[in-house]
N, C-alpha and C positions, 0 to 999 in steps of 0.2 A: 465676728462675734465670738466671744469666749464662753464655753459651757463647762462647768465642772460636772463630771459624770462618774458613775460607778460601773465597773466592769461586771457583766453578768456571765461572762465566759472568757476563754483565753483569746485575747486580741494582742496585736503587736504594736509597740510604740513605733511611730513613723520616723522618729529621729535616731534612736539607738538600736531598734529592732528587738528589744527585750519584751518577753511576754508579760502582759498585764493580766494577772489572774483575778478571779472573783474573790473577794469583794473590794479590790483596790480601787482607789480614785485615779482618774486621769483627766486630762484637759482636752476638750474638743474645740478645734479652731476652724472657723469658716473663712479665714482671710485668704484671698486669692494669691497674694504674692509670696506666701510662705511655702517652701518646699523642703524635702528631706535633705540631710547633710550629704555633701559630696563624698566624704570618706565612707559613709554608710553605703552609698550607691556602689562605690568601687568594691567594698567588701562583699556586698550581696552579689555583684556580678561574678565574682570569683567563686563564692561558696554556695550561693543559693540562686541560680539563674531564674527559677520560676517566681521567686519573691521579687527579684530585681525587675522582671517584666511587669509585675503587678503595680509597683510604685514609681517606676521610672518617669513617666509622663504625668504623674498625678499632681494636680494643683487643687487648692481649695481645702475641703475638710481634712484635717489632720488630727491624729490622736497622739498625745504626748504623755508619757509617764510623768510622775511627780518630779523625779530627778531632772529630767530634761526640761520640764516647764520651769523649774526653779532656776536652773543654769541659764536659760534663755531669758529670764526676767518676767515670765508670764504668771508666776505664782510666788507668793511671799506670805510670811506670817504677820498678822495684824492683831492688835489688841493692847490691853493695858499691862500692868505689872504682874498680875496674878494669872491671867488667862491669855493665851495666844490661839488664834484660829487661822487656818490656812485659807487663803482667798485667791481667786483668780481675777478679781476686779482690778482695774488699772489704779495705780497710785495717784492720789490727788495731792497737789501741792498748793499751799497757800489758801486752803479752804477752812 
């Protein structure tokens, strides 16, 4: 399940590791088969072993910043000619 959330404090993106500060939006994912990037895990293992141990085996709820959510296809702009809104809903085709 996808949830659009607002950060109430400093949290880290589980994909790129960037801090998501208050009041930025982020995406919460409950999908079990999604995990953090392998490149991020290698970088964390070298530079921040305590953070690496925290997310290494993590599966399930993930927090993605807007940049990562957009790159991975979980977020996109929807709307008409004059207004666009960011949405985390899945794109519908042929409806």
